[in-house]
N, C-alpha and C positions, 0 to 999 in steps of 0.2 A: 291342179291348183298350183299357181306359180309361187315362188318363194316370197314375194312381197305380200301376197294375200295371207299366207301363213303367218307372217310376222304381225300383221294387223290383228288377226284373230287371237294370237297369243297375248298381245299387249292388252287387248280388251278384256280377256279373261283375267289377267293379273290385276287390272284396275278394279274389276268388279269384286274380286276376292278381297282386295285391300279395303274397299268400301264396307264390305260386310264385316270384316274383322274389326275395323275402327268403330263401327256402330255398336258392336257387342261390347267392346271395351269401354266405350263412352257411357253406355247405359248402365254398366255395373259399378262405375266409380261414383262416389258421393259428389254432389254438386258443391260449389263454393258457398252457396247460401244454405246448405243443409246443416242441421244441428243435431247433437247427440240427444237421445231421448232422456228427459228428466222425469224422475218418478214424481207423481203428484203427492200432495200432503197426505191424502187419504191412503195412498198406497204405502207411503213411508210409515205412517202410523200403524197400518196393518202389519208391516214387517217388524214392528217392535221398536222403532226408533223413538227416542224420548222427545216429547213435545216441549216447547218453550213454556216454563212455569216460573212463577215468582217464588223465591225461597225466602222465608221469613225466619230469621234467627231468634232464638229465645232471649229474653232480656236477662242480662247478668244479674246474679243473685248477690246483693250486698252482704258483706260479712256481718255477723251479729254484733250489735252495739255493746260496747264495754259497760259493765254495771256502773250505775251512777254513784254507788257507795261501796266502800270496802267493808263496812260494818254490817254484821249479820244481826238483825234485830229479832228477838223472840219475845213472846208474851205468854204468860200462863197465869192461872188463877191460884192464889194462895188459899189452901183448903181451910185455914183457920179464920180468915177474914172475908173470903169470897171477893177479894180485891185483886187487881192485876199486878203481877210482878213483871216489869219490863227490863230486858237486858240487851245491850248492844256490845258485841265483841268483835275483835280482830285477832287473827293468828299471826305469829311472827313469821317472817319470810326466811328466817335463819334458825339454826340451832346452836346452842352452846354445849360445850363438852364438859361433862362432870365425870370425875374419876370413879372407878369401880366402887360400888356395884351399880352406879346409875347410868353412865353413858350419855349419848347426845340427847338433848331435851329442847323442844320448842316451848312456846308459852302463849297464853291468851291474855289480852288486855281488855278489860271489860268495864262498862258503866252499868250500874244496876239501880233501879228505883223499886224499893220494897215497901209495902204498906207498914211493916213493923220496924224495919231498920233504917228507913229513909234512903237517901241517895249515897252510893258508894262508888269509888273507883278502885279496882284491884287488878293485880297481875297474878296469874296462877300457872304453874308449870303443867305441861302435858306429861305427867308421870311424876315419880317421886324425885326428891332432891332436898338439899338443905340450904335455903336462903337465910343469910345472916342479916336479920333486920328486926330489932326489938325496940319498942318505944322507950323502954327504960335505958337503952344505950344511945338514945338520941339519934336513931337511924335516919339517915338522909338518902333520898333517892334522886340521882341526877337524871333529868329527862330533857330531851332536845326535840323541839318541834321544827320540822323542815330543816333549814340551814341557820336557824336563829341561835341565839346564845343559849347555853345550858341553863335550865331552871332547876332549882332544888326544892324538893317536896319532902315533907315529913312522912316517914313510913311507919305503919302500925301492923303488929301481928294479928292474925285472926283470933277469935274468942276461943277456938279449940287448940290454939298454940301449934297448929301444924306448920311445918317448914316449907310447904310447897306453894303457899299463897302469902302475898303481902298487900296491905291496903295503902292507898295513896291518900294522905290527908290533903286539905285544900282542894276538894273536888270541884268547887266552882271555878277556881283559877285554871285547873287542868282542863275542864270542859270548854271553857272559853278559848283556850289555846288550841285544843284539839279540833274544834269546829273550823278553824281557819287553816288547818294543816292537812297535808297529804302524806306526811311521813312522820313517825314518832319513834324515837330511840330511847330505850330505858336501860339503865345500867344497874345491876344488882351485884352484891357480894355473895359468894358461895363458900361454904365450908371447904377448906383445903383446895379451893380452885380460884380464889381471888375474884376480882371484878370482871364481869362479862356483860356484854350488851346484846339486848334483843332489838331487832329492827322490824317495825310494823308499817305496812302500807295502810294508810288510815284516812283516805279522802272521803268526803261526803257525809261526815257525821251530822245527823240532825237530832237534836235533843232539847 
């Protein structure tokens, strides 16, 4: 075989090998139109992926409403008459300081309707103390409703002459003013402790 024939056979063999190699490479590469596999919804769910759900938040809970009245109303039956004794009271938001042996004291301001004694307004210490207010001394109690002018009421001692309670005369005038007020301040004189003032939150009186 001459040299020219050998060259032809070698060239043909190389061309055939190139075609085979190109075909194998082309078949293994992804086509331009091919896409990556996307898992179906069912397969995603099976794999534990969260599904789209509507989340409903709970309604906010409103804060509790403030009481309509600061007055605590109690009713009980008088054992001697079988009639109702009605009392409405507020407790002072502050304390006054009384020297030894008493210490700090708060107070209650009350309105009472009693079948035997009628209607009364009184202030009573929460604990012992010595209020200086005697009717024979022309005791006067300064009382201020909200930011109004100070009103003066006559003070009377209780029938047992205790020094922890004082009664306010002119109860009708007091109740009329108290029903329109949300704050009441009462000044009393104490033995060896001078004049001191109790402050009461007192809105919402119904009487």
